[in-house]
VOGU-3710 file (C-alpha; in Angstrom, 3 decimals, decimal comma):
1> mdgffittpi> -30,521/13,543/21,414  -29,245/16,815/19,970  -31,069/18,266/16,932  -29,394/18,315/13,508  -29,734/21,554/11,470  -28,429/21,843/7,957  -28,854/24,701/5,454  -28,241/25,472/1,830  -27,588/28,934/0,604  -30,893/30,585/-0,345
11> yylngqphig> -30,843/30,812/-4,134  -30,945/34,255/-5,829  -34,091/34,728/-7,954  -32,513/36,437/-10,995  -32,615/33,326/-13,145  -33,461/29,572/-13,401  -32,051/26,820/-11,305  -29,051/24,990/-12,602  -26,761/22,021/-11,782  -24,853/23,828/-9,045
21> hayttiaadv> -28,007/24,617/-7,152  -29,210/20,937/-7,565  -25,813/19,663/-6,247  -25,815/21,670/-3,064  -29,471/20,833/-2,389  -29,041/17,117/-3,020  -26,080/16,979/-0,607  -28,032/18,753/2,103  -31,047/16,454/1,528  -28,883/13,312/1,773
31> aarwarlsgr> -27,265/14,624/5,006  -30,714/15,417/6,476  -32,116/11,971/5,537  -29,116/10,306/7,153  -29,526/12,311/10,324  -33,194/11,202/10,441  -32,251/7,573/9,838  -29,816/7,913/12,702  -32,658/8,975/14,990  -31,705/12,628/15,340
41> ptrfltgtde> -34,385/15,390/15,323  -33,664/17,141/12,068  -34,375/20,427/10,310  -33,400/21,124/6,733  -33,652/24,674/5,534  -33,441/25,911/1,977  -35,166/28,703/0,015  -34,797/31,778/-2,129  -33,091/35,200/-1,931  -35,575/37,622/-3,392
51> hgqkvmqaae> -34,397/41,198/-2,868  -31,721/43,226/-4,610  -30,882/45,077/-7,785  -30,471/42,019/-10,042  -33,953/40,678/-9,050  -35,459/44,110/-9,711  -33,816/44,254/-13,085  -34,846/40,718/-14,011  -38,422/41,512/-13,091  -38,335/44,676/-15,227
61> argmtprahc> -37,025/42,646/-18,116  -40,104/40,404/-17,868  -42,485/43,249/-17,520  -43,456/42,207/-13,980  -43,293/43,609/-10,502  -40,504/42,255/-8,373  -42,924/40,435/-6,139  -44,801/38,832/-9,000  -41,504/37,746/-10,543  -40,344/36,186/-7,307
71> dalaeewkam> -43,644/34,425/-6,647  -43,465/32,810/-10,050  -39,820/31,741/-9,856  -40,155/30,458/-6,283  -42,677/27,963/-7,511  -40,266/26,846/-10,235  -37,525/26,297/-7,632  -39,962/24,298/-5,463  -40,802/22,215/-8,509  -37,102/21,590/-9,314
81> maglgigydr> -36,559/20,418/-5,743  -39,552/18,123/-5,802  -38,213/16,610/-9,030  -34,915/15,817/-7,213  -36,646/14,152/-4,293  -35,748/17,012/-1,876  -37,429/16,764/1,510  -36,818/20,140/3,125  -38,492/21,166/6,428  -38,909/24,815/5,361
91> firttdadhe> -38,604/26,627/2,057  -37,845/30,160/3,318  -38,229/33,271/1,184  -36,636/36,563/2,145  -40,000/38,166/1,414  -41,656/36,049/4,189  -43,138/38,275/6,914  -41,314/36,624/9,807  -37,993/37,035/8,038  -38,622/40,717/7,352
101> rvvsatlqll> -39,440/41,271/11,036  -36,161/39,587/12,012  -34,130/41,750/9,658  -35,790/44,960/10,888  -35,395/44,131/14,528  -31,747/43,162/13,990  -30,916/46,376/12,259  -32,539/48,377/14,949  -30,725/46,610/17,741  -27,337/47,016/16,022
111> kdrdllykat> -27,996/50,644/15,398  -29,066/51,239/19,090  -25,778/49,650/20,129  -23,712/51,873/17,822  -22,625/48,992/15,559  -24,102/50,754/12,522  -23,170/54,258/11,436  -23,868/56,568/8,443  -20,994/57,749/6,229  -20,402/58,990/2,719
121> yegwyhlade> -18,845/56,645/0,246  -16,938/57,815/-2,829  -15,459/55,165/-5,128  -16,235/52,201/-7,516  -19,347/50,169/-7,491  -19,856/46,899/-9,403  -23,271/46,928/-10,889  -23,591/43,196/-11,606  -22,308/41,986/-8,261  -23,869/44,797/-6,246
131> vfvtdkdvee> -20,709/45,424/-4,267  -18,311/48,330/-3,705  -14,830/47,841/-5,087  -11,582/49,314/-3,784  -9,219/51,367/-6,030  -6,545/48,808/-5,400  -8,774/46,015/-6,791  -9,441/48,102/-9,857  -5,683/48,796/-10,365  -4,909/45,129/-10,038
141> gkhdreklvr> -7,415/44,306/-12,774  -9,731/42,205/-10,570  -12,887/43,651/-12,120  -14,061/44,542/-15,620  -14,050/48,351/-15,744  -17,064/48,355/-18,082  -19,125/46,908/-15,255  -17,969/49,596/-12,786  -19,405/53,029/-12,048  -18,101/55,830/-9,990
151> ltednwwfrm> -20,399/56,664/-7,003  -20,643/59,299/-4,349  -23,455/58,524/-1,879  -24,431/58,257/1,744  -24,926/54,796/3,191  -25,124/52,817/6,450  -22,177/50,739/7,499  -21,657/47,752/9,856  -18,516/47,881/12,038  -17,362/44,590/10,622
161> gsfqgalldh> -13,630/45,405/11,040  -13,872/45,467/14,788  -14,619/41,709/14,874  -11,551/40,607/12,812  -9,587/39,448/15,841  -12,460/37,491/17,320  -13,120/35,800/13,970  -9,433/34,750/13,647  -9,422/33,365/17,206  -12,553/31,329/16,440
171> isanpdflrp> -11,030/29,906/13,276  -7,889/28,969/15,080  -9,670/27,271/17,988  -12,079/25,272/15,710  -10,303/23,342/12,960  -13,587/22,020/11,424  -15,340/25,364/11,346  -14,221/25,921/7,685  -14,126/22,818/5,422  -12,500/21,540/3,441
181> gnrrnevlgf> -9,119/22,675/4,678  -8,145/24,568/1,519  -11,168/26,865/2,077  -9,988/27,580/5,576  -6,618/28,574/4,167  -8,369/30,991/1,719  -10,236/32,746/4,445  -7,130/33,089/6,595  -5,326/34,589/3,573  -8,219/37,055/3,139
191> lrkplndlci> -7,997/37,989/6,787  -4,304/38,805/6,657  -5,304/42,272/5,372  -7,145/44,732/7,605  -10,892/43,958/7,478  -12,979/46,951/6,284  -16,418/47,804/7,494  -19,461/46,564/5,505  -21,960/48,704/3,693  -25,391/47,384/4,660
201> srprarmswg> -27,703/49,682/2,791  -28,607/51,003/-0,620  -30,381/54,270/-1,326  -34,099/53,736/-2,245  -33,707/56,349/-4,941  -31,323/54,051/-6,709  -32,588/50,587/-5,736  -36,029/50,322/-4,059  -36,556/46,487/-3,892  -35,456/45,605/-0,386
211> iplpfdrafv> -36,366/45,666/3,253  -36,457/49,399/4,439  -34,120/50,358/7,275  -36,403/50,780/10,281  -34,506/53,962/11,446  -33,970/55,598/7,970  -36,609/54,948/5,345  -34,486/56,568/2,670  -32,499/53,321/2,492  -33,193/49,559/2,008
221> tyvwfdalln> -31,110/46,764/3,359  -28,181/45,438/1,405  -29,190/42,015/-0,121  -26,463/40,050/1,593  -27,073/41,386/5,088  -30,752/40,506/4,596  -30,213/37,148/3,052  -27,721/35,815/5,590  -30,144/36,338/8,465  -32,494/33,780/6,879
231> yltgagwhpt> -30,517/31,035/8,630  -31,494/32,369/12,072  -35,104/33,123/10,933  -35,371/29,458/9,833  -34,215/28,304/13,284  -36,920/30,314/15,017  -34,611/33,098/16,243  -35,514/36,731/16,823  -33,082/39,265/18,392  -35,475/40,247/21,137
241> dpqdgwdtww> -38,250/37,598/21,004  -36,888/34,204/19,998  -39,219/31,185/19,722  -38,951/28,509/22,410  -36,556/25,820/21,338  -34,749/27,803/18,677  -31,496/26,785/20,218  -32,417/23,142/19,546  -31,461/23,890/16,017  -28,914/26,623/16,299
251> padyqligkd> -25,965/26,628/15,924  -26,309/24,857/12,597  -24,395/21,648/12,232  -23,579/22,314/8,601  -24,147/25,294/6,338  -23,456/24,237/2,698  -22,287/26,823/0,265  -20,522/27,074/-3,123  -16,946/28,149/-2,954  -17,827/31,393/-4,815
261> iltthavywt> -19,746/32,700/-1,732  -17,211/31,588/0,829  -16,122/35,104/1,843  -19,654/36,369/2,402  -20,366/33,464/4,738  -16,961/32,998/6,419  -16,464/36,764/7,042  -19,701/38,756/6,643  -21,979/36,199/8,250  -19,652/35,233/11,126
271> tmllalqqvc> -18,930/38,836/12,062  -22,680/39,599/12,048  -23,105/36,739/14,479  -20,183/37,890/16,661  -21,874/41,379/16,787  -25,244/39,824/17,793  -23,527/37,939/20,644  -22,540/41,309/21,996  -25,949/43,024/21,746  -28,549/40,235/22,378
281> apnarpalpk> -29,913/39,025/25,718  -28,485/35,704/26,930  -31,517/33,743/25,616  -31,006/35,028/22,082  -27,248/35,023/21,566  -26,534/33,074/18,424  -23,240/31,057/18,335  -21,318/30,633/15,137  -22,328/27,614/13,013  -20,415/24,403/13,742
291> tlfahgwwtv> -19,249/24,046/10,164  -19,318/26,107/6,963  -18,736/23,672/4,132  -17,784/25,153/0,765  -18,011/22,709/-2,046  -16,460/22,982/-5,518  -17,878/23,504/-9,020  -18,882/21,064/-11,708  -17,008/21,830/-14,818  -17,189/20,781/-18,553
301> agekmsksvg> -13,958/20,326/-20,416  -12,220/22,175/-17,544  -14,491/25,184/-17,661  -17,102/26,263/-15,075  -20,624/25,761/-16,390  -22,078/28,971/-17,681  -25,093/30,034/-19,758  -22,973/32,419/-21,741  -20,500/29,550/-22,607  -23,401/27,253/-23,491
311> ntidvtglvg> -22,070/24,323/-21,481  -24,750/23,972/-18,800  -26,331/20,560/-18,008  -30,116/20,129/-18,024  -30,654/18,446/-14,709  -34,374/17,887/-15,423  -33,399/16,019/-18,635  -30,787/13,980/-16,738  -33,411/12,907/-14,244  -35,871/12,131/-17,016
321> afgvdaaryf> -33,421/9,882/-18,811  -31,751/8,040/-15,878  -34,054/8,554/-12,969  -33,746/10,821/-10,007  -31,958/8,246/-7,823  -29,275/7,662/-10,390  -28,724/11,435/-10,670  -28,511/11,874/-6,953  -26,072/8,967/-6,682  -23,838/10,217/-9,395
331> flreiafgad> -23,348/13,643/-8,042  -22,216/12,360/-4,631  -20,305/9,344/-5,887  -18,317/10,789/-8,694  -16,165/13,365/-6,857  -15,193/14,064/-3,236  -17,657/16,622/-1,776  -15,658/19,795/-1,589  -13,636/19,372/-4,767  -14,194/20,473/-8,340
341> ggfsydgfms> -15,376/17,798/-10,715  -15,741/17,339/-14,457  -19,025/16,220/-15,869  -19,436/14,164/-18,986  -22,229/11,862/-20,237  -19,636/9,119/-20,713  -18,737/9,381/-17,009  -22,412/9,471/-16,002  -23,318/6,357/-18,096  -20,270/4,510/-16,874
351> rynvdlandf> -20,948/5,182/-13,335  -24,653/4,222/-13,811  -24,028/1,032/-15,664  -20,979/-0,228/-13,630  -22,241/0,611/-10,069  -26,011/0,550/-10,284  -26,952/-1,743/-13,242  -24,081/-4,278/-12,955  -22,831/-4,441/-9,323  -25,828/-3,434/-7,224
361> gnlahrgtsm> -28,586/-4,426/-9,719  -26,896/-7,863/-10,262  -26,694/-8,662/-6,521  -30,336/-7,650/-6,050  -31,305/-9,745/-8,999  -29,439/-12,786/-7,761  -30,961/-12,563/-4,368  -34,616/-12,101/-5,348  -34,666/-14,218/-8,549  -33,061/-17,314/-7,121
371> tsmwlggvvp> -35,100/-17,129/-3,953  -38,277/-16,786/-6,011  -37,428/-19,719/-8,299  -35,977/-22,199/-5,841  -37,204/-21,298/-2,344  -40,854/-20,454/-2,732  -40,454/-16,682/-2,957  -40,047/-16,091/0,834  -37,102/-15,121/3,061  -35,537/-18,440/4,034
381> drgawgpaee> -34,363/-19,536/7,453  -30,823/-18,454/8,349  -29,834/-21,990/9,007  -26,315/-22,814/10,101  -23,958/-20,021/8,965  -20,394/-21,056/8,397  -17,043/-19,182/8,017  -18,133/-17,630/4,675  -21,177/-16,016/6,209  -19,326/-14,953/9,334
391> alvaraettv> -16,764/-13,185/7,116  -19,567/-11,455/5,293  -21,113/-10,390/8,692  -17,825/-8,937/9,819  -17,536/-7,027/6,519  -21,048/-5,708/6,964  -20,335/-4,434/10,519  -17,253/-2,698/9,296  -19,258/-1,224/6,405  -21,866/0,224/8,857
401> rtfaermdrl> -19,272/1,816/11,014  -17,359/3,312/8,109  -20,518/4,556/6,407  -21,760/6,302/9,513  -18,422/7,986/10,185  -18,114/9,225/6,651  -21,671/10,395/6,322  -21,492/12,317/9,612  -18,602/14,317/8,079  -20,240/14,676/4,663
411> efqdalqavf> -17,586/12,496/3,058  -20,217/11,081/0,716  -17,929/9,550/-1,860  -16,044/7,427/0,795  -19,375/6,409/2,452  -20,765/5,142/-0,867  -17,511/3,410/-1,591  -17,857/1,513/1,619  -21,321/0,243/0,659  -20,249/-0,771/-2,787
421> dlvgagnkyv> -17,255/-2,590/-1,356  -19,842/-4,617/0,580  -21,862/-5,080/-2,556  -18,811/-6,341/-4,311  -18,143/-8,727/-1,515  -21,695/-9,967/-1,780  -21,305/-10,699/-5,469  -18,061/-12,501/-4,838  -19,716/-14,551/-2,103  -22,472/-15,638/-4,534
431> dteapwalnk> -19,822/-16,558/-7,125  -17,958/-18,664/-4,507  -20,934/-20,364/-2,904  -22,652/-21,050/-6,235  -26,324/-21,291/-5,233  -27,206/-22,698/-8,705  -24,933/-25,688/-8,023  -26,485/-26,052/-4,542  -29,935/-26,158/-6,137  -28,870/-28,605/-8,747
441> agnverlkav> -27,447/-30,884/-6,023  -30,552/-30,643/-3,996  -28,692/-29,106/-0,976  -31,681/-27,024/0,131  -30,409/-26,178/3,642  -27,195/-24,784/2,346  -29,043/-22,967/-0,443  -31,317/-21,302/2,200  -28,249/-20,099/4,107  -26,619/-18,659/1,032
451> qratlevcgl> -29,736/-16,905/-0,161  -30,543/-15,529/3,245  -27,036/-14,068/3,478  -27,320/-12,591/-0,024  -30,733/-11,038/0,726  -29,407/-9,634/4,017  -26,566/-7,910/2,156  -29,159/-6,442/-0,240  -31,276/-5,220/2,664  -28,456/-3,636/4,554
461> aalllapvmp> -27,204/-1,879/1,346  -30,725/-0,682/0,635  -31,108/0,932/4,106  -27,659/2,569/3,974  -28,258/3,901/0,436  -31,806/5,080/1,083  -30,716/8,673/1,966  -29,004/8,865/-1,426  -31,579/6,885/-3,540  -34,784/7,049/-1,589
471> gkmvelcgrl> -37,064/5,913/-4,398  -35,274/2,812/-5,629  -34,163/1,769/-2,149  -37,683/1,941/-0,713  -38,725/-0,140/-3,671  -36,080/-2,756/-2,935  -37,029/-2,735/0,719  -40,542/-3,550/-0,393  -39,331/-6,515/-2,510  -37,455/-7,846/0,578
481> gldpatrava> -40,335/-7,340/2,989  -38,189/-4,823/4,935  -39,461/-1,738/6,563  -37,574/1,195/4,882  -37,807/3,261/8,125  -35,716/0,630/10,009  -33,228/2,478/12,108  -31,430/-0,323/13,921  -28,947/-0,727/11,036  -26,166/-2,845/12,508
491> gldllrtgap> -25,440/-5,928/10,417  -26,905/-8,816/8,641  -29,951/-9,581/10,734  -32,596/-7,300/9,220  -35,028/-9,547/7,432  -38,003/-11,547/8,643  -38,126/-15,233/7,975  -41,075/-16,078/5,788  -41,519/-12,528/4,510  -42,575/-12,571/0,806
501> itfgdplfpr> -39,866/-11,805/-1,749  -40,916/-9,968/-4,907  -38,816/-10,501/-8,115  -39,578/-7,642/-10,372  -38,012/-5,603/-13,179  -34,401/-4,543/-12,831  -33,926/-1,710/-10,475  -31,455/-0,074/-12,788  -31,825/-1,285/-16,344  -28,591/-1,134/-18,277
511> irelpeslaa> -28,478/1,898/-20,653  -26,302/1,407/-23,778  -26,906/4,732/-25,522  -27,553/8,233/-24,434  -31,332/8,801/-24,751  -32,187/10,968/-27,765  -34,124/13,388/-25,624  -30,950/14,110/-23,725  -28,605/14,057/-26,669  -30,675/16,697/-28,478
521> aapatlprpr> -30,413/19,080/-25,494  -26,720/18,375/-24,653  -24,251/21,291/-24,937  -22,140/21,238/-28,032  -19,040/21,120/-25,739  -19,985/17,675/-24,387  -19,198/14,489/-26,267  -22,173/12,282/-27,047  -21,424/8,724/-25,879  -22,703/6,041/-28,247
531> spsmsepvvp> -22,579/2,307/-28,181  -23,008/0,304/-31,425  -26,520/-1,161/-31,806  -26,906/-4,829/-32,657  -29,948/-3,906/-34,757  -28,035/-1,791/-37,179  -27,612/-3,387/-40,613  -24,217/-3,935/-41,964  -23,978/-2,183/-45,291  -21,456/-3,655/-47,793
541> pnpavaapap> -19,037/-1,249/-49,378  -19,882/0,231/-52,731  -16,863/-0,188/-55,018  -18,045/2,742/-57,105  -17,768/5,114/-54,224  -14,257/6,308/-53,360  -13,226/5,188/-49,910  -12,944/8,113/-47,476  -9,634/9,260/-46,250  -8,444/7,296/-43,206
551> apapseivyd> -9,287/9,026/-39,932  -6,392/10,421/-37,994  -5,037/8,150/-35,283  -6,722/8,752/-31,965  -4,754/10,509/-29,365  -3,702/8,718/-26,203  -6,099/8,915/-23,238  -4,775/10,162/-19,830  -4,346/7,772/-17,109  -7,364/8,900/-15,107
561> dfakiqlrtg> -9,579/7,831/-18,001  -7,790/4,506/-18,281  -8,281/3,874/-14,577  -12,074/4,025/-15,032  -11,910/0,837/-17,098  -12,950/-2,325/-15,248  -11,834/-5,617/-16,841  -13,679/-8,680/-15,557  -14,005/-12,306/-16,475  -16,532/-14,808/-15,480
571> kvmeatkhpn> -17,566/-18,434/-15,947  -21,167/-19,412/-16,615  -21,924/-22,227/-14,263  -25,670/-22,654/-15,037  -28,348/-20,936/-17,076  -32,043/-21,063/-16,217  -35,068/-19,516/-17,998  -36,146/-16,086/-16,767  -39,550/-16,591/-15,023  -40,971/-13,422/-16,500
581> adkliv> -39,659/-13,501/-20,055  -39,494/-15,756/-23,083  -36,052/-14,987/-24,440  -33,923/-14,360/-21,282  -31,962/-16,614/-19,125  -30,522/-16,059/-15,609
//
């Protein structure tokens, strides 16, 4: 079976990790876990980008050497990823010795084949972004003039423009190369103009923190040229001495990026690869990645999250309040991967309570609690399944197919919707078959069949959702006596008759109020959701105190908010004491 290779961008070490970094990394981790569950040899690469002017300036501001600054921050990034349940295969750093060797050898080979040349540049330079800017861009107001300086200096250049035609041909021949489709259109629009060559060096006299050019020690490598090669280093590639089996992983199946670095990947990176195809020996010629996937941004009140605006979200706090699995689920369920999405604590709590606490948690509770109370706490015989169960089996088989198709294309939202449609069907099945009534009537054989079907739906959902929520789904598999590493995920025939069933605390306890720890740290631009507490005393009005002026009438909500409301009715058929509590009934 072909290997599966997925990468995130390597994250620039001029600051702390934020929600955007978490989002990309969670998506890559989920895709990698799904590939492993599908039986594919898998490699997941992430890491940090550690050279360049901004890293050097950040280190100076902390009174540290660039290397000490990067060493400290790299550990913080690893800790962030561990807190999010990220299971990468390699955390690469651009200061790693093998990567620096790859960069030096690549530069030398391109220079020897006349794809690099030295020339004098005179024009604008953007200090913050570390890029050269054309006069036309300045005239059109695309950059803040206060952040620009006028430079005249020698540098080394990559003949990027000579590969424009080959890149356009590749994009035309491979519709899935750039996803989603609107990103493809952006790149094609960019390539309508003549493609300039790319400056790939910086003078050491101006910026010393980088990999020296092997053929001209007065210069260091431009940070993007250095950083992009990490993907090949992580696959085991070298331009003249590649590792055996490197082409098991390359070309990458998916390279995940934020939409703000689309051009550097879709143009700079691809033309670098096209150049290497020209100059490398056949055993080291790297193809272009199968898909570059540029996802959108999370916004607050319509604005991109930014430290300067003060509307960033503390991912660590979110995980602490709701759990890492709930956070992972929300980010992939709330919006289509590739689109922009708005974050709010109301939205997060609604998604958590409706999907996880109510729908999925309720089904798991029904399956384990009633089996524990009425059937001896073991997986019952299947017995004779009738039309209701066969309909559930057909629904489950469709769910597995849909889930696999959507996950293979990183359509996480649709994949999760398919599983929760099955969960909804499972809850409806329980409502219709009424196991409480079967127990009361003493119809044990039918009760066994119903509970077995319910538990099978729980088991299938747990296995499918394990890449997204590995902690809680492994826990649920344990309660069902199911091996969480099961790969033959096909339908409702997963459980072992007689396996012990454990009825424990709710997987996802309902949360009625935003935890104080999170509310205290929430940006001022975010509303604080709050539900009334039953324990609050009712204070009678004091007639001596003037009544406050009436509050203004609330404005109408938009339809998208109204569509989030779920109105449901139910009829209580039977109530039984909770086996592990004094004041609860089930």
